[in-house]
C-alpha positions in Angstrom: 20.3 9.2 9.4 19.2 5.7 10.2 16.9 3.7 8.0 13.2 4.3 8.7 11.1 1.5 10.0 8.6 0.0 7.6 5.8 1.7 9.5 7.5 5.1 9.0 8.3 4.3 5.3 4.6 3.5 4.6 3.4 6.6 6.5 5.8 8.8 4.5 4.6 7.2 1.3 0.9 7.9 2.2 1.8 11.5 3.1 3.7 12.0 -0.2 0.8 10.3 -2.1 -1.6 12.7 -0.5 0.5 15.7 -1.4 0.9 14.4 -5.0 -2.9 13.9 -5.3 -3.5 17.5 -4.1 -0.7 19.1 -6.2 -2.0 21.7 -8.5 -5.6 21.3 -7.3 -5.3 23.5 -4.3 -2.8 25.1 -2.0 -3.0 22.1 0.3 -0.5 23.6 2.8 0.6 20.2 3.9 4.1 20.3 5.5 6.9 18.0 4.3 7.3 14.8 6.1 10.4 16.1 7.7 8.5 19.0 9.3 5.4 17.1 10.0 4.9 16.6 13.7 2.3 16.1 16.5 -1.0 14.6 16.0 -1.0 14.7 12.1 2.2 12.6 12.1 0.8 10.3 14.7 -2.3 9.8 12.6 -0.3 8.9 9.6 1.9 6.4 11.6 -1.3 4.8 13.1 -2.8 4.5 9.6 0.4 3.0 8.4 0.5 0.4 11.2 -3.2 -0.5 10.5 -2.5 -0.9 6.8 0.5 -3.2 7.5 -1.6 -5.2 10.0 -4.3 -5.6 7.3 -1.7 -7.1 5.0 -0.7 -9.8 7.5 -2.9 -12.5 5.9 -2.0 -13.0 2.3 -4.8 -13.1 -0.3 -5.3 -16.2 -2.5 -3.6 -14.4 -5.3 -0.6 -13.6 -3.1 -0.3 -17.2 -1.9 -0.5 -18.4 -5.5 2.2 -16.1 -6.6 4.4 -17.0 -3.6 3.9 -20.7 -4.4 5.2 -20.2 -8.0 8.6 -18.8 -6.9 11.3 -20.8 -8.7 14.5 -21.7 -7.0 17.8 -22.3 -8.9 18.4 -25.9 -9.7 19.8 -27.8 -6.7 18.4 -25.4 -4.1 16.6 -27.1 -1.2 12.9 -26.5 -1.6 10.0 -27.9 0.5 6.3 -27.1 0.5 6.8 -23.7 -0.9 3.1 -23.0 -0.8 3.1 -23.3 3.0 6.5 -21.7 3.4 5.6 -18.6 1.4 2.6 -17.8 3.5 4.5 -18.3 6.7 7.4 -16.2 5.5 5.0 -13.4 4.5 3.4 -13.4 8.0 6.8 -13.5 9.7 8.0 -10.5 7.6 4.9 -8.5 8.4 5.3 -9.4 12.1 8.9 -8.2 12.0 7.8 -4.9 10.3 5.2 -4.3 13.0 7.8 -5.1 15.8 10.5 -2.7 14.4 9.1 0.4 16.1 9.2 -1.3 19.5 13.0 -2.0 19.4 
């Protein structure tokens, strides 16, 4: 089995979170991710894509945290504040492009 794309990994996590939230409260009858198909799976994948797209722009707290990353002594380091935000956007863009390969 190949590694899932980030979009599928997030969709699976949302599905599992929904199942966990409903566990013991009701017989939710939600199928496992492996047997989920059709429109309900498509809805989870679309929701996952939207969630990842919403994360493309880092918040101020995320930028601040990224700017505090410490590199080992002697490592080349330039404008980490700018680089962290750009790296974040590039990683999100790569995650969104995975399903199109």
